[in-house]
C-alpha positions in Angstrom: -180.2 -19.8 268.8 -182.8 -17.9 267.6 -182.4 -15.6 265.0 -182.7 -12.1 266.0 -184.5 -9.6 264.3 -182.3 -6.2 263.5 -183.8 -4.1 265.9 -183.1 -6.8 268.9 -179.1 -6.8 267.6 -177.1 -5.3 270.3 -176.9 -1.3 269.8 -173.1 -1.6 269.3 -173.8 -3.8 266.1 -176.2 -1.4 264.4 -175.4 1.0 261.4 -175.4 0.9 257.9 -172.8 -2.0 257.0 -174.5 -4.4 258.9 -178.3 -3.4 258.0 -176.7 -3.7 254.7 -175.9 -7.1 255.1 -178.7 -8.5 257.5 -180.9 -7.8 254.7 -178.9 -10.0 252.4 -178.9 -12.7 254.7 -182.2 -12.6 255.1 -182.6 -12.8 251.3 -180.4 -16.0 251.6 -182.5 -17.9 254.3 -182.8 -20.9 252.5 -178.7 -21.3 252.1 -178.5 -20.4 255.4 -181.1 -22.8 256.7 -179.0 -25.6 254.0 -175.7 -24.5 255.8 -176.9 -25.5 259.4 -178.4 -28.7 258.4 -175.3 -29.4 256.4 -173.3 -28.7 259.5 -174.9 -30.5 262.1 -175.0 -33.5 259.5 -171.0 -33.4 259.0 -170.0 -32.8 262.3 -171.8 -35.7 263.6 -170.4 -37.9 260.8 -167.2 -36.8 261.3 -167.5 -37.1 265.6 -168.3 -40.4 265.1 -165.3 -41.7 262.7 -163.0 -39.0 264.2 -163.7 -40.8 267.8 -160.8 -43.3 267.8 -158.2 -40.6 267.2 -160.4 -38.3 269.9 -159.2 -41.1 272.4 -155.6 -40.9 271.4 -155.6 -36.9 271.6 -156.5 -37.0 274.7 -154.5 -39.6 275.9 -151.3 -38.1 274.6 -152.4 -34.6 276.2 -153.1 -35.7 279.6 -149.7 -37.5 279.4 -147.5 -34.4 279.0 -148.6 -32.1 280.4 -150.6 -32.1 284.2 -153.8 -30.1 283.4 -157.3 -30.6 281.6 -157.9 -32.1 277.8 -159.5 -29.7 276.9 -158.9 -25.9 277.0 -162.0 -23.5 276.8 -161.4 -19.3 275.9 -163.9 -16.8 276.2 -164.9 -16.0 272.1 -167.1 -13.0 270.3 -169.8 -15.2 268.6 -172.6 -14.1 266.7 -174.7 -11.4 267.4 -171.6 -10.2 270.1 -172.3 -12.9 271.8 -169.9 -14.5 274.8 -169.4 -18.3 274.4 -166.9 -21.1 275.2 -164.9 -22.7 271.8 -163.0 -26.0 272.8 -159.2 -27.0 272.0 -157.5 -29.8 273.0 -155.0 -27.7 275.5 -151.3 -27.0 273.4 -150.1 -25.0 276.5 -149.4 -25.3 279.6 -152.3 -25.2 282.6 -153.0 -21.1 282.9 -150.9 -19.9 279.8 -153.7 -17.4 279.9 -152.9 -16.3 283.0 -149.5 -15.9 282.7 -148.8 -14.4 279.1 -150.2 -12.8 276.0 -153.5 -13.3 274.5 -151.9 -13.7 271.3 -149.5 -17.3 270.8 -147.2 -17.4 268.6 -144.9 -20.5 267.0 -141.6 -19.9 269.6 -144.1 -19.1 272.9 -142.9 -21.1 275.7 -146.4 -22.0 277.1 -146.9 -24.6 274.2 -146.5 -28.0 275.0 -144.0 -31.0 273.2 -147.7 -32.8 272.0 -149.0 -28.6 271.9 -146.5 -27.8 269.4 -147.8 -30.8 267.0 -151.1 -30.3 267.1 -151.2 -26.4 266.3 -148.7 -27.6 263.2 -151.3 -29.9 261.9 -154.1 -27.6 263.6 -155.5 -31.1 265.4 -156.4 -28.6 268.2 -159.0 -27.4 266.4 -160.5 -30.8 266.0 -162.8 -30.6 269.6 -164.4 -27.1 267.9 -167.1 -30.1 266.2 -168.5 -30.0 269.5 -169.7 -26.1 269.5 -171.1 -26.5 265.8 -172.9 -29.5 267.1 -174.4 -27.5 270.0 -174.6 -24.4 267.4 -172.4 -22.0 269.0 -170.3 -22.5 265.3 -170.3 -23.1 262.0 -168.3 -25.8 260.3 -167.5 -22.8 257.9 -167.4 -18.7 259.2 -165.3 -15.6 260.5 -163.2 -17.2 263.3 -164.3 -15.9 266.2 -162.1 -13.3 268.1 -161.4 -12.8 271.9 -163.7 -9.8 273.5 -160.5 -6.6 273.5 -160.1 -7.3 269.9 -164.1 -7.2 269.2 -164.0 -3.9 270.6 -161.7 -2.5 268.1 -163.8 -3.5 265.4 -164.4 -0.6 262.6 -168.1 0.0 262.3 -167.4 -2.0 258.4 -166.7 -5.7 260.0 -169.9 -5.7 262.2 -171.5 -7.4 259.9 -169.5 -10.8 259.9 -171.5 -11.0 264.2 -174.4 -12.3 261.7 -173.0 -15.3 261.1 -172.3 -18.1 263.4 -168.7 -18.0 263.9 -166.0 -20.7 262.0 -163.7 -23.3 262.5 -162.1 -22.0 259.1 -162.4 -19.3 256.9 -161.1 -18.1 253.5 -159.0 -15.9 255.9 -157.6 -18.5 258.0 -156.5 -19.9 254.9 -154.9 -16.9 253.5 -153.2 -16.4 256.7 -152.1 -19.6 258.1 -148.7 -18.9 258.6 -149.5 -14.8 260.4 -146.8 -16.1 262.9 -144.8 -15.1 260.8 -146.2 -11.3 260.3 -146.8 -10.9 264.1 -142.8 -11.8 265.0 -141.5 -9.1 262.3 -141.3 -6.5 265.2 -143.5 -4.3 267.8 -145.9 -4.5 269.8 -148.6 -8.2 268.7 -151.4 -7.1 269.5 -151.3 -3.8 267.5 -149.3 -5.2 264.5 -152.4 -8.0 264.7 -155.4 -5.3 264.8 -154.0 -2.7 262.2 -152.2 -4.9 259.5 -154.0 -8.8 260.0 -157.7 -8.1 260.9 -158.5 -5.4 258.0 -157.2 -7.8 255.4 -159.3 -10.9 257.3 -162.0 -9.0 257.5 -162.5 -8.1 254.3 -161.8 -11.9 253.2 -164.7 -12.3 256.0 -166.8 -9.9 254.7 -166.5 -11.2 250.7 -167.4 -14.7 252.1 -171.0 -13.6 253.4 -171.8 -12.2 249.9 -171.4 -15.9 248.2 -172.9 -18.6 250.9 -174.0 -21.8 250.4 -173.0 -25.4 251.3 -171.1 -26.2 248.4 -168.9 -22.4 249.0 -168.3 -24.4 252.8 -167.3 -27.8 250.9 -164.7 -25.8 248.6 -163.0 -24.2 251.9 -163.2 -26.9 253.5 -161.1 -28.9 251.4 -158.7 -26.3 250.8 -158.0 -25.6 254.2 -157.2 -29.2 254.4 -154.9 -28.9 251.1 -153.2 -25.4 252.9 -152.3 -27.7 256.5 -151.4 -30.7 254.8 
């Protein structure tokens, strides 16, 4: 994806916060280039190493319930552009048409194999294809669906300057966000008012210290959190 100048950004992204972070990222172009090289090399190696596991997961998903192996959902990525995120399917076919966008642990739409994949975060492995094609990074702000992006405050918009990540410091901190969503009330409102603000604070803090070493640290912390 071609890097945009500030003047080329969508009007919804342009504000004093985005301009500040755009200038900061521009000053760290070397770190961003190294980050992309690391993304391509690491994701290619991981796809090769994990290919036998991918075959097993694909067979398990297919045998457990009718439907495709992969679930593709539209998310908002870099520069506010839509892209398709890949996940191993963990829910019944067409689940997004018969229930809310947010999925909680006891959601009846989740399949038996899906519960295992979600618990171990293995449904996210297929996003390595997104990393390889340039729509995502290994580490970066997690991509949201459009309606949550439309609820962003102006100070959240700088997070759309980066490729979204498979994992992030915010993902580690909120690995058990289901518990908050199930605390009572409208899950969408809880997510926007109680979860999104601290997540965005962590995302913006990550952007201030971008480096390959930082990404490797976050990846190891993610594995530790899942285990």
